[in-house]
C-alpha positions in Angstrom: 0.0 0.0 0.0 1.1 3.5 -0.6 -0.2 6.8 0.8 -2.6 8.7 -1.4 -1.6 12.3 -2.2 -3.7 13.9 0.5 -6.0 12.4 3.2 -8.6 14.3 5.2 -10.9 13.2 8.1 -14.0 14.9 9.4 -14.1 16.0 13.1 -16.9 13.4 13.7 -14.6 10.6 12.4 -11.5 12.0 14.2 -13.3 11.7 17.6 -13.8 7.9 16.9 -10.0 7.3 16.9 -8.9 9.7 19.7 -6.8 8.0 22.3 -8.0 8.3 26.0 -4.7 10.0 26.7 -1.9 11.0 24.4 0.9 8.4 23.8 4.2 10.1 24.4 6.9 8.3 22.4 9.6 11.0 22.9 9.8 14.7 23.9 9.2 15.6 20.2 6.8 12.8 19.2 3.3 12.3 20.7 0.4 10.2 19.2 -3.1 11.6 19.8 -5.2 9.5 17.5 -5.0 6.1 15.9 -7.4 3.8 14.1 -8.3 1.6 11.2 -10.7 2.5 8.4 -11.6 2.9 4.8 -10.1 5.6 2.5 -12.9 6.9 0.2 -11.1 8.2 -2.9 -12.3 11.3 -4.8 -11.6 10.6 -8.4 -11.6 14.4 -9.3 -9.2 15.6 -6.7 -7.1 12.5 -6.1 -7.6 13.0 -2.3 -9.0 10.5 0.1 -11.5 10.9 3.0 -10.8 8.5 5.9 -13.8 6.8 7.5 -13.0 5.1 10.8 -14.3 1.5 11.1 -13.2 -1.9 12.4 -15.4 -3.6 9.8 -14.0 -3.4 6.3 -16.2 -4.7 3.5 -14.6 -7.3 1.3 -14.9 -5.3 -1.9 -12.2 -5.6 -4.7 -10.4 -2.3 -5.2 -11.5 -0.9 -1.8 -8.7 1.2 -0.1 -8.3 0.5 3.6 -5.7 0.9 6.3 -4.7 3.0 9.3 -4.4 6.6 10.2 -2.4 8.2 13.0 -2.4 11.8 14.2 0.8 13.1 15.8 2.1 16.1 17.5 5.8 16.4 16.5 8.6 18.7 15.4 10.1 15.9 13.3 10.0 16.3 9.5 10.2 12.5 8.8 9.3 9.5 11.0 10.4 5.9 10.5 7.2 3.7 10.4 7.2 0.0 10.8 3.9 -1.7 10.0 3.3 -5.5 10.3 0.1 -6.5 8.6 -1.2 -10.0 9.5 -3.8 -12.0 7.6 -6.0 -14.7 9.1 -4.8 -17.1 6.3 -2.7 -17.1 3.2 -4.0 -15.2 0.1 -1.5 -16.7 -2.4 0.9 -13.8 -3.0 1.3 -10.3 -1.7 1.5 -7.3 -4.0 4.3 -5.4 -2.3 7.5 -3.4 -2.9 10.3 -5.9 -2.1 12.7 -2.9 -1.2 10.5 -1.9 1.8 8.3 -4.9 2.6 9.3 -8.4 3.7 6.8 -11.3 3.8 7.1 -13.9 6.5 7.9 -17.5 5.5 4.4 -18.6 6.3 2.9 -15.9 4.0 0.7 -14.5 6.7 2.5 -11.3 7.6 4.0 -8.4 5.6 6.3 -6.0 7.4 7.0 -2.7 5.8 9.7 -0.2 7.0 9.9 3.2 5.5 10.2 6.9 6.2 7.1 9.1 6.1 7.0 12.8 5.8 4.9 14.2 8.7 1.9 16.3 7.8 -0.4 16.2 10.8 -1.4 12.6 9.9 0.6 9.4 9.0 -1.2 6.7 7.2 -0.8 3.6 5.0 -3.5 2.2 2.8 -3.9 -1.2 1.0 -6.2 -2.1 -1.8 -8.4 -5.2 -1.5 -7.8 -7.8 -4.2 -10.2 -10.6 -5.2 -8.1 -13.3 -3.6 -7.8 -11.5 -0.2 -9.2 -13.5 2.8 -12.1 -12.3 5.0 -11.8 -12.6 8.8 -9.7 -11.1 11.5 -6.7 -9.0 10.5 -4.2 -7.0 12.4 -1.8 -4.0 12.0 1.1 -3.6 14.4 2.6 -0.1 14.1 5.8 1.4 15.4 7.1 4.9 15.0 10.8 5.6 15.5 11.1 2.0 16.8 8.5 2.5 19.6 5.3 0.5 19.8 2.2 2.7 18.9 -0.7 0.3 18.5 -1.9 -3.2 17.6 -5.1 -2.6 15.6 -7.5 -5.6 15.1 -10.1 -5.3 12.5 -12.4 -7.6 10.4 -12.7 -7.9 6.7 -16.2 -9.0 6.1 -18.1 -10.4 3.2 -21.4 -8.5 2.7 -20.4 -5.6 5.1 -21.3 -2.1 4.0 
């Protein structure tokens, strides 16, 4: 998955992913919001609106992932994301320079640097062969644990 050009979130959606208390990773890096959801792409502008949810409909081409809001003075942040599937889907469509797939084919771990603009995010696009069921993102920023996000990809969900 790759970040879309711009991502926005409505205040009502932002409330859904607010942490009870900010997660202080360092003096200059604080996480205030984190969650999973769907990125609704606007074909005209190329931007995406994030809708927070833990139930992702199994729809080919749907863009989903996670979003984090930070308070930081850093310009770039190293992000490590481990994305775990409930069962194998055959093959992963990933960039081999930044993403390694586990021997059992269940987990893809991506390490890269993100420019910081209020939000950090990663999105994936569902493919026809992707499994339904319980999935998980484990996210680290600057080598510090931020969140383990469990969510469900469901057949027939809206």
